[in-house]
C-alpha positions in Angstrom: -34.7 -7.0 82.5 -33.4 -9.5 85.0 -31.0 -12.3 84.3 -32.0 -15.9 84.1 -31.1 -18.2 86.9 -31.1 -22.0 87.1 -32.9 -23.4 90.1 -33.1 -27.1 91.0 -35.9 -28.6 93.3 -36.5 -32.3 93.9 -35.4 -33.5 90.4 -36.8 -30.5 88.6 -34.7 -27.9 86.9 -36.0 -24.4 86.0 -34.6 -21.4 84.3 -36.3 -18.5 86.1 -36.5 -14.8 86.1 -36.9 -14.3 89.8 -36.4 -10.5 89.7 -39.2 -10.0 87.3 -41.4 -12.4 89.2 -40.6 -10.7 92.5 -41.5 -7.3 91.0 -44.8 -8.6 89.7 -45.8 -9.9 93.1 -44.7 -6.7 94.8 -46.8 -4.7 92.3 -49.9 -6.8 92.9 -52.5 -5.7 95.3 -53.7 -9.3 95.7 -53.7 -10.8 99.2 -54.1 -14.4 97.9 -56.5 -16.5 100.0 -57.0 -13.5 102.3 -59.1 -11.9 99.5 -61.7 -14.6 99.8 -64.2 -14.8 102.7 -65.1 -18.5 102.3 -64.5 -20.7 105.4 -61.9 -22.8 103.6 -59.7 -19.8 102.6 -60.1 -18.3 106.1 -59.0 -21.6 107.5 -55.9 -21.5 105.3 -55.1 -17.9 106.2 -55.4 -18.6 109.9 -52.5 -21.1 109.7 -50.6 -20.8 106.4 -47.6 -19.0 108.0 -47.0 -22.1 110.2 -48.3 -24.8 107.9 -46.7 -24.1 104.6 -43.5 -26.3 104.6 -40.3 -24.3 105.1 -38.8 -26.1 102.1 -41.8 -25.0 99.9 -41.5 -21.4 101.2 -37.8 -21.3 100.5 -38.3 -22.5 96.9 -41.1 -20.0 96.2 -39.1 -17.2 97.6 -36.0 -18.3 95.5 -38.1 -18.0 92.3 -39.6 -14.6 93.3 -43.0 -15.8 94.5 -44.7 -14.2 97.5 -46.2 -17.3 99.1 -49.0 -15.4 100.7 -50.3 -14.2 97.3 -51.8 -17.4 96.0 -53.3 -17.1 92.6 -56.0 -19.6 93.5 -57.0 -21.7 96.5 -59.8 -24.2 96.4 -61.3 -26.8 98.7 -61.4 -30.5 97.9 -63.6 -31.4 100.8 -63.4 -33.0 104.3 -60.6 -35.5 104.9 -61.9 -36.9 108.2 -60.5 -36.5 111.8 -60.9 -32.7 111.7 -58.9 -32.2 108.4 -59.8 -30.7 105.1 -58.1 -31.1 101.7 -57.2 -27.9 99.8 -55.4 -27.1 96.7 -54.1 -24.0 95.0 -51.3 -22.5 92.9 -48.8 -19.7 92.2 -46.8 -18.7 89.1 -43.3 -17.6 88.3 -41.6 -16.5 85.1 -39.5 -19.3 83.6 -39.2 -22.5 81.8 -38.9 -26.2 82.8 -35.5 -27.5 81.8 -35.7 -30.9 83.4 -39.1 -32.4 84.3 -39.2 -34.4 87.5 -41.9 -36.4 89.3 -44.6 -34.8 91.6 -43.0 -33.7 94.8 -44.2 -35.0 98.2 -43.0 -32.7 101.0 -42.8 -33.7 104.6 -44.6 -31.2 106.8 -42.4 -29.4 109.3 -42.0 -31.1 112.7 -44.1 -28.4 114.4 -46.8 -28.5 111.8 -50.2 -30.3 112.0 -50.7 -30.4 108.3 -50.3 -33.6 106.2 -49.7 -34.7 102.6 -48.1 -31.7 100.9 -48.0 -32.5 97.2 -46.5 -30.1 94.6 -46.6 -30.3 90.8 -45.1 -27.9 88.2 -46.8 -27.2 85.0 -45.0 -25.3 82.2 -46.8 -22.9 80.0 -49.9 -22.8 82.2 -51.3 -19.6 83.7 -54.7 -20.2 85.1 -56.0 -17.3 87.1 -52.6 -15.7 87.3 -51.8 -12.4 89.0 -52.6 -9.5 86.6 -49.2 -7.9 87.3 -47.3 -10.9 85.7 -46.0 -9.9 82.3 -46.8 -11.8 79.1 -44.0 -14.2 79.5 -43.5 -18.0 79.8 -44.9 -19.0 83.2 -44.6 -22.1 85.4 -47.7 -22.9 87.5 -46.8 -24.3 91.0 -49.8 -26.4 92.1 -50.2 -27.8 95.6 -52.6 -29.9 97.5 -52.5 -30.4 101.3 -54.4 -31.9 104.1 -54.8 -29.2 106.8 -56.5 -29.2 110.2 -59.7 -27.3 110.7 -58.6 -24.5 113.1 -61.5 -22.0 112.8 -63.7 -21.6 115.8 -66.8 -22.5 113.8 -68.3 -25.7 112.5 -66.8 -27.4 109.5 -68.9 -26.4 106.4 -71.3 -29.2 105.5 -71.4 -30.7 102.1 
């Protein structure tokens, strides 16, 4: 059993078990959005290593989450000017100690993405990895505006 750690992020404070979370992600055969063949997931996979904000990646890694094993990714539709809105989430073992406001992250300077929003929900485990143990979980939800980078037409409504 790993020890609890306290991690602060943008006004939120969490008690986390990053070791147990990290092990659950390592044991999972999930490849996150890469497991889906829809155009929206393929568009995310084609750019997620450069579009996920470094600050978000750092936080996810600090709580034991493999950022490329999203529990869920979904499309919210076209956003105009060659962009699409997407959302998704991950989970980590822990508890919310201090609840903050939704987090609005600036995209990295080299990024083409826009509007990264992050929200934390305690005691929620929608479509979680099957390797996460029965323990209190925090759901890390995100929405983002990403450019359409696939060499194929944007899916029509």
